[in-house]
N, CA, C and O atoms as a Maestro MAE file, in Angstrom:
{
 s_m_m2io_version
 :::
 2.0.0
}

f_m_ct {
 s_m_title
 :::
 protein
 m_atom[312] {
  # First column is atom index #
  i_m_mmod_type
  r_m_x_coord
  r_m_y_coord
  r_m_z_coord
  i_m_residue_number
  s_m_chain_name
  s_m_pdb_residue_name
  s_m_pdb_atom_name
  i_m_atomic_number
  :::
  1 25 -2.000 -11.264 -14.758 1 A "UNK " " N  " 7
  2 3 -1.666 -10.171 -14.278 1 A "UNK " " CA " 6
  3 2 -1.848 -9.432 -12.800 1 A "UNK " " C  " 6
  4 15 -2.718 -9.944 -12.096 1 A "UNK " " O  " 8
  5 25 -1.331 -8.604 -12.393 2 A "UNK " " N  " 7
  6 3 -1.263 -8.232 -11.081 2 A "UNK " " CA " 6
  7 2 -2.339 -7.563 -10.192 2 A "UNK " " C  " 6
  8 15 -3.193 -6.755 -10.556 2 A "UNK " " O  " 8
  9 25 -2.139 -8.030 -9.031 3 A "UNK " " N  " 7
  10 3 -3.495 -7.816 -8.413 3 A "UNK " " CA " 6
  11 2 -3.284 -6.687 -7.714 3 A "UNK " " C  " 6
  12 15 -2.123 -6.323 -7.522 3 A "UNK " " O  " 8
  13 25 -4.203 -6.058 -7.293 4 A "UNK " " N  " 7
  14 3 -3.817 -4.733 -6.488 4 A "UNK " " CA " 6
  15 2 -4.749 -4.814 -4.958 4 A "UNK " " C  " 6
  16 15 -5.879 -5.286 -4.832 4 A "UNK " " O  " 8
  17 25 -4.141 -4.384 -4.205 5 A "UNK " " N  " 7
  18 3 -4.428 -4.536 -2.404 5 A "UNK " " CA " 6
  19 2 -5.424 -3.369 -2.104 5 A "UNK " " C  " 6
  20 15 -5.188 -2.214 -2.456 5 A "UNK " " O  " 8
  21 25 -6.191 -3.624 -1.647 6 A "UNK " " N  " 7
  22 3 -7.278 -2.521 -0.845 6 A "UNK " " CA " 6
  23 2 -6.508 -2.036 0.248 6 A "UNK " " C  " 6
  24 15 -5.587 -2.568 0.867 6 A "UNK " " O  " 8
  25 25 -7.224 -0.588 0.408 7 A "UNK " " N  " 7
  26 3 -6.058 0.212 1.848 7 A "UNK " " CA " 6
  27 2 -6.075 -0.929 2.816 7 A "UNK " " C  " 6
  28 15 -4.954 -1.385 3.041 7 A "UNK " " O  " 8
  29 25 -6.976 -1.450 3.384 8 A "UNK " " N  " 7
  30 3 -7.620 -1.909 4.659 8 A "UNK " " CA " 6
  31 2 -7.893 -2.639 4.754 8 A "UNK " " C  " 6
  32 15 -8.732 -2.890 3.889 8 A "UNK " " O  " 8
  33 25 -7.623 -3.908 5.818 9 A "UNK " " N  " 7
  34 3 -8.980 -4.705 5.411 9 A "UNK " " CA " 6
  35 2 -9.642 -5.106 7.065 9 A "UNK " " C  " 6
  36 15 -9.200 -5.964 7.830 9 A "UNK " " O  " 8
  37 25 -10.647 -4.316 7.256 10 A "UNK " " N  " 7
  38 3 -11.753 -4.353 8.678 10 A "UNK " " CA " 6
  39 2 -11.705 -5.709 9.183 10 A "UNK " " C  " 6
  40 15 -11.113 -6.045 10.208 10 A "UNK " " O  " 8
  41 25 -12.446 -6.572 8.309 11 A "UNK " " N  " 7
  42 3 -12.780 -8.000 8.690 11 A "UNK " " CA " 6
  43 2 -12.229 -9.268 8.006 11 A "UNK " " C  " 6
  44 15 -11.852 -9.576 6.876 11 A "UNK " " O  " 8
  45 25 -12.340 -9.791 9.070 12 A "UNK " " N  " 7
  46 3 -11.776 -11.210 8.658 12 A "UNK " " CA " 6
  47 2 -12.453 -12.618 8.790 12 A "UNK " " C  " 6
  48 15 -12.397 -13.383 9.753 12 A "UNK " " O  " 8
  49 25 -13.243 -12.813 7.345 13 A "UNK " " N  " 7
  50 3 -14.568 -13.734 7.447 13 A "UNK " " CA " 6
  51 2 -15.868 -14.155 7.956 13 A "UNK " " C  " 6
  52 15 -16.794 -14.768 7.426 13 A "UNK " " O  " 8
  53 25 -15.628 -13.472 9.583 14 A "UNK " " N  " 7
  54 3 -16.820 -12.940 9.907 14 A "UNK " " CA " 6
  55 2 -16.993 -11.531 9.911 14 A "UNK " " C  " 6
  56 15 -15.959 -10.898 9.701 14 A "UNK " " O  " 8
  57 25 -18.350 -10.671 10.152 15 A "UNK " " N  " 7
  58 3 -18.764 -9.687 10.391 15 A "UNK " " CA " 6
  59 2 -18.352 -9.086 11.654 15 A "UNK " " C  " 6
  60 15 -17.922 -7.952 11.869 15 A "UNK " " O  " 8
  61 25 -18.566 -10.075 12.462 16 A "UNK " " N  " 7
  62 3 -18.611 -9.502 13.925 16 A "UNK " " CA " 6
  63 2 -16.783 -8.970 14.586 16 A "UNK " " C  " 6
  64 15 -16.373 -8.127 15.385 16 A "UNK " " O  " 8
  65 25 -16.066 -10.152 13.595 17 A "UNK " " N  " 7
  66 3 -14.625 -9.715 13.882 17 A "UNK " " CA " 6
  67 2 -13.958 -8.256 13.788 17 A "UNK " " C  " 6
  68 15 -14.155 -7.715 12.700 17 A "UNK " " O  " 8
  69 25 -13.404 -7.709 14.470 18 A "UNK " " N  " 7
  70 3 -12.727 -6.445 13.778 18 A "UNK " " CA " 6
  71 2 -11.265 -6.687 14.013 18 A "UNK " " C  " 6
  72 15 -11.027 -7.089 15.152 18 A "UNK " " O  " 8
  73 25 -10.225 -6.545 13.227 19 A "UNK " " N  " 7
  74 3 -9.000 -7.098 13.202 19 A "UNK " " CA " 6
  75 2 -8.469 -5.648 13.625 19 A "UNK " " C  " 6
  76 15 -7.262 -5.798 13.811 19 A "UNK " " O  " 8
  77 25 -8.719 -4.683 13.796 20 A "UNK " " N  " 7
  78 3 -8.283 -3.056 14.677 20 A "UNK " " CA " 6
  79 2 -8.461 -3.443 16.077 20 A "UNK " " C  " 6
  80 15 -7.651 -3.199 16.971 20 A "UNK " " O  " 8
  81 25 -9.519 -4.033 16.203 21 A "UNK " " N  " 7
  82 3 -9.400 -3.902 17.912 21 A "UNK " " CA " 6
  83 2 -9.181 -5.354 18.516 21 A "UNK " " C  " 6
  84 15 -9.162 -5.430 19.744 21 A "UNK " " O  " 8
  85 25 -8.989 -6.688 17.658 22 A "UNK " " N  " 7
  86 3 -8.175 -7.538 17.983 22 A "UNK " " CA " 6
  87 2 -6.204 -7.809 18.247 22 A "UNK " " C  " 6
  88 15 -5.528 -8.575 18.932 22 A "UNK " " O  " 8
  89 25 -5.924 -6.728 17.298 23 A "UNK " " N  " 7
  90 3 -4.611 -6.539 17.556 23 A "UNK " " CA " 6
  91 2 -4.015 -5.414 18.518 23 A "UNK " " C  " 6
  92 15 -4.415 -4.287 18.225 23 A "UNK " " O  " 8
  93 25 -3.190 -5.477 19.545 24 A "UNK " " N  " 7
  94 3 -2.754 -4.393 20.329 24 A "UNK " " CA " 6
  95 2 -2.166 -3.100 19.718 24 A "UNK " " C  " 6
  96 15 -1.959 -3.014 18.507 24 A "UNK " " O  " 8
  97 25 -1.984 -2.407 20.316 25 A "UNK " " N  " 7
  98 3 -1.618 -0.569 19.839 25 A "UNK " " CA " 6
  99 2 -0.278 -0.751 19.587 25 A "UNK " " C  " 6
  100 15 0.343 0.156 19.033 25 A "UNK " " O  " 8
  101 25 0.356 -1.932 19.950 26 A "UNK " " N  " 7
  102 3 1.944 -1.273 20.424 26 A "UNK " " CA " 6
  103 2 2.571 -2.593 19.524 26 A "UNK " " C  " 6
  104 15 3.781 -2.661 19.307 26 A "UNK " " O  " 8
  105 25 1.696 -3.548 19.065 27 A "UNK " " N  " 7
  106 3 2.332 -4.349 18.213 27 A "UNK " " CA " 6
  107 2 3.478 -4.234 17.067 27 A "UNK " " C  " 6
  108 15 3.471 -3.575 16.027 27 A "UNK " " O  " 8
  109 25 4.409 -5.051 17.578 28 A "UNK " " N  " 7
  110 3 5.738 -4.302 16.458 28 A "UNK " " CA " 6
  111 2 4.939 -4.273 14.937 28 A "UNK " " C  " 6
  112 15 5.143 -3.259 14.270 28 A "UNK " " O  " 8
  113 25 3.980 -5.397 14.308 29 A "UNK " " N  " 7
  114 3 3.469 -5.176 13.138 29 A "UNK " " CA " 6
  115 2 2.379 -4.196 12.400 29 A "UNK " " C  " 6
  116 15 1.860 -4.092 11.289 29 A "UNK " " O  " 8
  117 25 2.335 -3.463 13.822 30 A "UNK " " N  " 7
  118 3 1.820 -2.171 13.514 30 A "UNK " " CA " 6
  119 2 2.582 -1.111 13.071 30 A "UNK " " C  " 6
  120 15 2.405 -0.307 12.155 30 A "UNK " " O  " 8
  121 25 3.881 -1.320 14.269 31 A "UNK " " N  " 7
  122 3 5.176 -0.139 13.564 31 A "UNK " " CA " 6
  123 2 5.659 -0.264 12.245 31 A "UNK " " C  " 6
  124 15 6.026 0.656 11.513 31 A "UNK " " O  " 8
  125 25 5.622 -1.902 11.908 32 A "UNK " " N  " 7
  126 3 6.692 -1.619 10.359 32 A "UNK " " CA " 6
  127 2 5.543 -1.402 9.449 32 A "UNK " " C  " 6
  128 15 5.749 -0.990 8.307 32 A "UNK " " O  " 8
  129 25 4.113 -1.699 9.960 33 A "UNK " " N  " 7
  130 3 2.918 -1.077 9.014 33 A "UNK " " CA " 6
  131 2 3.266 0.142 8.828 33 A "UNK " " C  " 6
  132 15 3.443 0.397 7.637 33 A "UNK " " O  " 8
  133 25 3.511 1.371 9.843 34 A "UNK " " N  " 7
  134 3 3.403 2.436 10.312 34 A "UNK " " CA " 6
  135 2 4.386 3.166 9.242 34 A "UNK " " C  " 6
  136 15 3.937 4.052 8.515 34 A "UNK " " O  " 8
  137 25 6.145 2.639 9.157 35 A "UNK " " N  " 7
  138 3 6.495 3.166 8.821 35 A "UNK " " CA " 6
  139 2 7.265 2.392 7.733 35 A "UNK " " C  " 6
  140 15 8.324 2.954 7.452 35 A "UNK " " O  " 8
  141 25 7.138 1.778 7.359 36 A "UNK " " N  " 7
  142 3 7.088 1.268 5.619 36 A "UNK " " CA " 6
  143 2 5.962 1.167 4.750 36 A "UNK " " C  " 6
  144 15 4.975 0.484 5.022 36 A "UNK " " O  " 8
  145 25 6.123 1.975 3.491 37 A "UNK " " N  " 7
  146 3 5.333 1.964 2.345 37 A "UNK " " CA " 6
  147 2 5.376 0.393 1.634 37 A "UNK " " C  " 6
  148 15 6.475 0.047 1.200 37 A "UNK " " O  " 8
  149 25 4.711 -0.166 1.554 38 A "UNK " " N  " 7
  150 3 4.751 -1.400 1.197 38 A "UNK " " CA " 6
  151 2 4.145 -1.327 -0.843 38 A "UNK " " C  " 6
  152 15 3.917 -2.213 -1.666 38 A "UNK " " O  " 8
  153 25 4.120 -0.439 -0.876 39 A "UNK " " N  " 7
  154 3 4.032 -0.154 -2.149 39 A "UNK " " CA " 6
  155 2 4.643 -0.003 -3.180 39 A "UNK " " C  " 6
  156 15 4.115 0.055 -4.290 39 A "UNK " " O  " 8
  157 25 6.230 0.110 -2.871 40 A "UNK " " N  " 7
  158 3 7.311 0.243 -3.639 40 A "UNK " " CA " 6
  159 2 7.279 -1.018 -4.205 40 A "UNK " " C  " 6
  160 15 7.679 -1.025 -5.369 40 A "UNK " " O  " 8
  161 25 6.879 -2.257 -3.687 41 A "UNK " " N  " 7
  162 3 6.881 -3.859 -4.735 41 A "UNK " " CA " 6
  163 2 6.190 -3.130 -5.843 41 A "UNK " " C  " 6
  164 15 6.835 -2.514 -6.691 41 A "UNK " " O  " 8
  165 25 4.848 -3.194 -5.844 42 A "UNK " " N  " 7
  166 3 4.350 -2.924 -7.432 42 A "UNK " " CA " 6
  167 2 5.264 -2.342 -8.666 42 A "UNK " " C  " 6
  168 15 5.142 -3.008 -9.693 42 A "UNK " " O  " 8
  169 25 6.133 -1.253 -8.754 43 A "UNK " " N  " 7
  170 3 7.074 -0.896 -9.289 43 A "UNK " " CA " 6
  171 2 8.230 -1.910 -9.394 43 A "UNK " " C  " 6
  172 15 8.630 -2.040 -10.551 43 A "UNK " " O  " 8
  173 25 8.951 -2.761 -8.349 44 A "UNK " " N  " 7
  174 3 9.982 -2.926 -8.605 44 A "UNK " " CA " 6
  175 2 9.596 -4.490 -9.503 44 A "UNK " " C  " 6
  176 15 10.478 -5.105 -10.102 44 A "UNK " " O  " 8
  177 25 8.002 -5.003 -9.447 45 A "UNK " " N  " 7
  178 3 8.152 -6.171 -9.945 45 A "UNK " " CA " 6
  179 2 7.192 -6.492 -11.497 45 A "UNK " " C  " 6
  180 15 7.109 -7.574 -12.078 45 A "UNK " " O  " 8
  181 25 6.510 -5.099 -11.915 46 A "UNK " " N  " 7
  182 3 5.761 -4.998 -12.900 46 A "UNK " " CA " 6
  183 2 5.871 -5.492 -14.168 46 A "UNK " " C  " 6
  184 15 4.996 -5.956 -14.898 46 A "UNK " " O  " 8
  185 25 7.039 -5.342 -14.351 47 A "UNK " " N  " 7
  186 3 7.213 -5.884 -15.470 47 A "UNK " " CA " 6
  187 2 7.455 -7.561 -15.670 47 A "UNK " " C  " 6
  188 15 7.387 -7.972 -16.828 47 A "UNK " " O  " 8
  189 25 7.697 -8.412 -14.728 48 A "UNK " " N  " 7
  190 3 7.549 -9.572 -14.125 48 A "UNK " " CA " 6
  191 2 5.905 -10.151 -14.697 48 A "UNK " " C  " 6
  192 15 5.682 -11.314 -15.033 48 A "UNK " " O  " 8
  193 25 5.054 -9.218 -14.700 49 A "UNK " " N  " 7
  194 3 3.641 -9.640 -14.914 49 A "UNK " " CA " 6
  195 2 3.057 -9.615 -16.129 49 A "UNK " " C  " 6
  196 15 3.364 -8.557 -16.678 49 A "UNK " " O  " 8
  197 25 2.100 -10.530 -17.064 50 A "UNK " " N  " 7
  198 3 1.601 -10.167 -17.927 50 A "UNK " " CA " 6
  199 2 0.316 -9.860 -17.720 50 A "UNK " " C  " 6
  200 15 -0.270 -10.124 -16.669 50 A "UNK " " O  " 8
  201 25 -0.452 -9.012 -19.174 51 A "UNK " " N  " 7
  202 3 -1.459 -8.203 -19.265 51 A "UNK " " CA " 6
  203 2 -2.476 -9.207 -19.533 51 A "UNK " " C  " 6
  204 15 -3.466 -8.672 -20.033 51 A "UNK " " O  " 8
  205 25 -2.621 -10.639 -19.368 52 A "UNK " " N  " 7
  206 3 -3.766 -11.212 -19.469 52 A "UNK " " CA " 6
  207 2 -3.513 -12.581 -18.751 52 A "UNK " " C  " 6
  208 15 -2.443 -13.052 -18.366 52 A "UNK " " O  " 8
  209 25 -4.667 -13.050 -18.678 53 A "UNK " " N  " 7
  210 3 -4.976 -14.223 -17.531 53 A "UNK " " CA " 6
  211 2 -5.428 -13.476 -16.201 53 A "UNK " " C  " 6
  212 15 -5.856 -12.326 -16.095 53 A "UNK " " O  " 8
  213 25 -5.210 -14.476 -15.171 54 A "UNK " " N  " 7
  214 3 -5.763 -14.499 -13.919 54 A "UNK " " CA " 6
  215 2 -5.577 -13.351 -13.408 54 A "UNK " " C  " 6
  216 15 -4.856 -12.771 -14.221 54 A "UNK " " O  " 8
  217 25 -5.840 -12.495 -12.343 55 A "UNK " " N  " 7
  218 3 -5.200 -11.513 -11.373 55 A "UNK " " CA " 6
  219 2 -4.800 -12.457 -10.502 55 A "UNK " " C  " 6
  220 15 -5.413 -13.413 -10.027 55 A "UNK " " O  " 8
  221 25 -3.334 -11.951 -10.299 56 A "UNK " " N  " 7
  222 3 -2.705 -11.964 -9.168 56 A "UNK " " CA " 6
  223 2 -2.812 -11.602 -7.444 56 A "UNK " " C  " 6
  224 15 -3.195 -10.476 -7.125 56 A "UNK " " O  " 8
  225 25 -2.468 -12.580 -6.408 57 A "UNK " " N  " 7
  226 3 -2.170 -12.079 -5.004 57 A "UNK " " CA " 6
  227 2 -1.214 -10.781 -5.033 57 A "UNK " " C  " 6
  228 15 -0.008 -10.810 -5.277 57 A "UNK " " O  " 8
  229 25 -1.863 -9.811 -4.782 58 A "UNK " " N  " 7
  230 3 -1.031 -8.511 -4.791 58 A "UNK " " CA " 6
  231 2 0.317 -8.728 -4.159 58 A "UNK " " C  " 6
  232 15 0.400 -9.195 -3.023 58 A "UNK " " O  " 8
  233 25 1.461 -8.372 -4.924 59 A "UNK " " N  " 7
  234 3 2.873 -8.137 -4.573 59 A "UNK " " CA " 6
  235 2 3.295 -8.234 -2.871 59 A "UNK " " C  " 6
  236 15 4.137 -8.910 -2.281 59 A "UNK " " O  " 8
  237 25 2.468 -7.404 -2.489 60 A "UNK " " N  " 7
  238 3 3.012 -6.346 -1.412 60 A "UNK " " CA " 6
  239 2 2.460 -7.638 -0.572 60 A "UNK " " C  " 6
  240 15 3.238 -8.075 0.275 60 A "UNK " " O  " 8
  241 25 1.327 -8.225 -0.704 61 A "UNK " " N  " 7
  242 3 0.540 -9.310 0.351 61 A "UNK " " CA " 6
  243 2 1.715 -10.210 0.158 61 A "UNK " " C  " 6
  244 15 2.332 -10.522 1.177 61 A "UNK " " O  " 8
  245 25 2.149 -10.711 -1.072 62 A "UNK " " N  " 7
  246 3 3.255 -11.992 -0.726 62 A "UNK " " CA " 6
  247 2 4.106 -11.417 0.157 62 A "UNK " " C  " 6
  248 15 4.134 -12.097 1.183 62 A "UNK " " O  " 8
  249 25 4.801 -10.485 0.217 63 A "UNK " " N  " 7
  250 3 6.193 -9.350 0.653 63 A "UNK " " CA " 6
  251 2 6.014 -9.490 1.999 63 A "UNK " " C  " 6
  252 15 6.876 -9.893 2.780 63 A "UNK " " O  " 8
  253 25 4.179 -8.949 2.458 64 A "UNK " " N  " 7
  254 3 4.120 -9.491 3.966 64 A "UNK " " CA " 6
  255 2 3.930 -10.793 4.064 64 A "UNK " " C  " 6
  256 15 4.825 -11.311 4.732 64 A "UNK " " O  " 8
  257 25 3.248 -11.436 3.732 65 A "UNK " " N  " 7
  258 3 3.280 -13.183 4.204 65 A "UNK " " CA " 6
  259 2 4.883 -13.752 4.311 65 A "UNK " " C  " 6
  260 15 5.242 -14.338 5.332 65 A "UNK " " O  " 8
  261 25 5.635 -13.574 3.393 66 A "UNK " " N  " 7
  262 3 7.103 -13.323 3.801 66 A "UNK " " CA " 6
  263 2 7.864 -12.762 5.556 66 A "UNK " " C  " 6
  264 15 8.564 -13.320 6.401 66 A "UNK " " O  " 8
  265 25 7.543 -12.065 5.483 67 A "UNK " " N  " 7
  266 3 8.258 -11.368 6.803 67 A "UNK " " CA " 6
  267 2 7.198 -12.200 7.973 67 A "UNK " " C  " 6
  268 15 7.588 -12.479 9.107 67 A "UNK " " O  " 8
  269 25 6.058 -12.466 7.549 68 A "UNK " " N  " 7
  270 3 5.596 -13.274 8.607 68 A "UNK " " CA " 6
  271 2 6.020 -14.187 8.865 68 A "UNK " " C  " 6
  272 15 6.026 -14.469 10.064 68 A "UNK " " O  " 8
  273 25 6.351 -14.729 8.316 69 A "UNK " " N  " 7
  274 3 7.110 -16.426 8.235 69 A "UNK " " CA " 6
  275 2 8.468 -16.399 8.627 69 A "UNK " " C  " 6
  276 15 8.941 -17.445 9.071 69 A "UNK " " O  " 8
  277 25 9.438 -15.030 8.514 70 A "UNK " " N  " 7
  278 3 10.486 -15.156 8.853 70 A "UNK " " CA " 6
  279 2 10.350 -14.414 10.713 70 A "UNK " " C  " 6
  280 15 10.969 -14.758 11.720 70 A "UNK " " O  " 8
  281 25 9.141 -13.179 10.506 71 A "UNK " " N  " 7
  282 3 9.089 -12.845 11.787 71 A "UNK " " CA " 6
  283 2 8.332 -13.856 13.340 71 A "UNK " " C  " 6
  284 15 8.548 -13.684 14.539 71 A "UNK " " O  " 8
  285 25 7.464 -14.840 12.665 72 A "UNK " " N  " 7
  286 3 7.215 -16.032 13.329 72 A "UNK " " CA " 6
  287 2 7.704 -17.476 13.586 72 A "UNK " " C  " 6
  288 15 7.282 -18.360 14.332 72 A "UNK " " O  " 8
  289 25 8.764 -17.412 12.693 73 A "UNK " " N  " 7
  290 3 9.811 -18.274 12.640 73 A "UNK " " CA " 6
  291 2 9.087 -19.290 12.069 73 A "UNK " " C  " 6
  292 15 9.131 -20.249 12.839 73 A "UNK " " O  " 8
  293 25 8.349 -19.579 10.947 74 A "UNK " " N  " 7
  294 3 7.323 -20.510 10.666 74 A "UNK " " CA " 6
  295 2 8.145 -21.138 9.469 74 A "UNK " " C  " 6
  296 15 8.304 -20.527 8.412 74 A "UNK " " O  " 8
  297 25 8.704 -22.520 9.729 75 A "UNK " " N  " 7
  298 3 9.309 -23.689 8.797 75 A "UNK " " CA " 6
  299 2 8.032 -24.319 7.959 75 A "UNK " " C  " 6
  300 15 6.919 -24.608 8.400 75 A "UNK " " O  " 8
  301 25 8.591 -24.455 6.471 76 A "UNK " " N  " 7
  302 3 7.837 -25.080 5.580 76 A "UNK " " CA " 6
  303 2 7.758 -26.415 6.109 76 A "UNK " " C  " 6
  304 15 8.662 -26.926 6.770 76 A "UNK " " O  " 8
  305 25 6.553 -27.040 5.784 77 A "UNK " " N  " 7
  306 3 6.354 -28.390 5.697 77 A "UNK " " CA " 6
  307 2 6.734 -29.779 4.454 77 A "UNK " " C  " 6
  308 15 6.255 -30.906 4.323 77 A "UNK " " O  " 8
  309 25 7.781 -29.043 3.722 78 A "UNK " " N  " 7
  310 3 8.171 -29.621 2.714 78 A "UNK " " CA " 6
  311 2 9.580 -30.462 2.899 78 A "UNK " " C  " 6
  312 15 10.060 -31.079 1.948 78 A "UNK " " O  " 8
  :::
 }
 m_bond[311] {
  # First column is bond index #
  i_m_from
  i_m_to
  i_m_order
  :::
  1 1 2 1
  2 2 3 1
  3 3 4 2
  4 3 5 1
  5 5 6 1
  6 6 7 1
  7 7 8 2
  8 7 9 1
  9 9 10 1
  10 10 11 1
  11 11 12 2
  12 11 13 1
  13 13 14 1
  14 14 15 1
  15 15 16 2
  16 15 17 1
  17 17 18 1
  18 18 19 1
  19 19 20 2
  20 19 21 1
  21 21 22 1
  22 22 23 1
  23 23 24 2
  24 23 25 1
  25 25 26 1
  26 26 27 1
  27 27 28 2
  28 27 29 1
  29 29 30 1
  30 30 31 1
  31 31 32 2
  32 31 33 1
  33 33 34 1
  34 34 35 1
  35 35 36 2
  36 35 37 1
  37 37 38 1
  38 38 39 1
  39 39 40 2
  40 39 41 1
  41 41 42 1
  42 42 43 1
  43 43 44 2
  44 43 45 1
  45 45 46 1
  46 46 47 1
  47 47 48 2
  48 47 49 1
  49 49 50 1
  50 50 51 1
  51 51 52 2
  52 51 53 1
  53 53 54 1
  54 54 55 1
  55 55 56 2
  56 55 57 1
  57 57 58 1
  58 58 59 1
  59 59 60 2
  60 59 61 1
  61 61 62 1
  62 62 63 1
  63 63 64 2
  64 63 65 1
  65 65 66 1
  66 66 67 1
  67 67 68 2
  68 67 69 1
  69 69 70 1
  70 70 71 1
  71 71 72 2
  72 71 73 1
  73 73 74 1
  74 74 75 1
  75 75 76 2
  76 75 77 1
  77 77 78 1
  78 78 79 1
  79 79 80 2
  80 79 81 1
  81 81 82 1
  82 82 83 1
  83 83 84 2
  84 83 85 1
  85 85 86 1
  86 86 87 1
  87 87 88 2
  88 87 89 1
  89 89 90 1
  90 90 91 1
  91 91 92 2
  92 91 93 1
  93 93 94 1
  94 94 95 1
  95 95 96 2
  96 95 97 1
  97 97 98 1
  98 98 99 1
  99 99 100 2
  100 99 101 1
  101 101 102 1
  102 102 103 1
  103 103 104 2
  104 103 105 1
  105 105 106 1
  106 106 107 1
  107 107 108 2
  108 107 109 1
  109 109 110 1
  110 110 111 1
  111 111 112 2
  112 111 113 1
  113 113 114 1
  114 114 115 1
  115 115 116 2
  116 115 117 1
  117 117 118 1
  118 118 119 1
  119 119 120 2
  120 119 121 1
  121 121 122 1
  122 122 123 1
  123 123 124 2
  124 123 125 1
  125 125 126 1
  126 126 127 1
  127 127 128 2
  128 127 129 1
  129 129 130 1
  130 130 131 1
  131 131 132 2
  132 131 133 1
  133 133 134 1
  134 134 135 1
  135 135 136 2
  136 135 137 1
  137 137 138 1
  138 138 139 1
  139 139 140 2
  140 139 141 1
  141 141 142 1
  142 142 143 1
  143 143 144 2
  144 143 145 1
  145 145 146 1
  146 146 147 1
  147 147 148 2
  148 147 149 1
  149 149 150 1
  150 150 151 1
  151 151 152 2
  152 151 153 1
  153 153 154 1
  154 154 155 1
  155 155 156 2
  156 155 157 1
  157 157 158 1
  158 158 159 1
  159 159 160 2
  160 159 161 1
  161 161 162 1
  162 162 163 1
  163 163 164 2
  164 163 165 1
  165 165 166 1
  166 166 167 1
  167 167 168 2
  168 167 169 1
  169 169 170 1
  170 170 171 1
  171 171 172 2
  172 171 173 1
  173 173 174 1
  174 174 175 1
  175 175 176 2
  176 175 177 1
  177 177 178 1
  178 178 179 1
  179 179 180 2
  180 179 181 1
  181 181 182 1
  182 182 183 1
  183 183 184 2
  184 183 185 1
  185 185 186 1
  186 186 187 1
  187 187 188 2
  188 187 189 1
  189 189 190 1
  190 190 191 1
  191 191 192 2
  192 191 193 1
  193 193 194 1
  194 194 195 1
  195 195 196 2
  196 195 197 1
  197 197 198 1
  198 198 199 1
  199 199 200 2
  200 199 201 1
  201 201 202 1
  202 202 203 1
  203 203 204 2
  204 203 205 1
  205 205 206 1
  206 206 207 1
  207 207 208 2
  208 207 209 1
  209 209 210 1
  210 210 211 1
  211 211 212 2
  212 211 213 1
  213 213 214 1
  214 214 215 1
  215 215 216 2
  216 215 217 1
  217 217 218 1
  218 218 219 1
  219 219 220 2
  220 219 221 1
  221 221 222 1
  222 222 223 1
  223 223 224 2
  224 223 225 1
  225 225 226 1
  226 226 227 1
  227 227 228 2
  228 227 229 1
  229 229 230 1
  230 230 231 1
  231 231 232 2
  232 231 233 1
  233 233 234 1
  234 234 235 1
  235 235 236 2
  236 235 237 1
  237 237 238 1
  238 238 239 1
  239 239 240 2
  240 239 241 1
  241 241 242 1
  242 242 243 1
  243 243 244 2
  244 243 245 1
  245 245 246 1
  246 246 247 1
  247 247 248 2
  248 247 249 1
  249 249 250 1
  250 250 251 1
  251 251 252 2
  252 251 253 1
  253 253 254 1
  254 254 255 1
  255 255 256 2
  256 255 257 1
  257 257 258 1
  258 258 259 1
  259 259 260 2
  260 259 261 1
  261 261 262 1
  262 262 263 1
  263 263 264 2
  264 263 265 1
  265 265 266 1
  266 266 267 1
  267 267 268 2
  268 267 269 1
  269 269 270 1
  270 270 271 1
  271 271 272 2
  272 271 273 1
  273 273 274 1
  274 274 275 1
  275 275 276 2
  276 275 277 1
  277 277 278 1
  278 278 279 1
  279 279 280 2
  280 279 281 1
  281 281 282 1
  282 282 283 1
  283 283 284 2
  284 283 285 1
  285 285 286 1
  286 286 287 1
  287 287 288 2
  288 287 289 1
  289 289 290 1
  290 290 291 1
  291 291 292 2
  292 291 293 1
  293 293 294 1
  294 294 295 1
  295 295 296 2
  296 295 297 1
  297 297 298 1
  298 298 299 1
  299 299 300 2
  300 299 301 1
  301 301 302 1
  302 302 303 1
  303 303 304 2
  304 303 305 1
  305 305 306 1
  306 306 307 1
  307 307 308 2
  308 307 309 1
  309 309 310 1
  310 310 311 1
  311 311 312 2
  :::
 }
}
């Protein structure tokens, strides 16, 4: 089953850590998030997911993780 992403993530692991305060206002990833609505991915992949089973990682999250790999030039360890 396809998972769905909540609107925003304010906290990461620690209750005193606020991501909105930790990331610069002029960071490139903020600009990308402002101009691209990643919800289009749900429509593109909806026929690839079954109706039973475990809930998946939301498709926009997977796309965003792939973009981070490209932006930060992260190579896999294989």
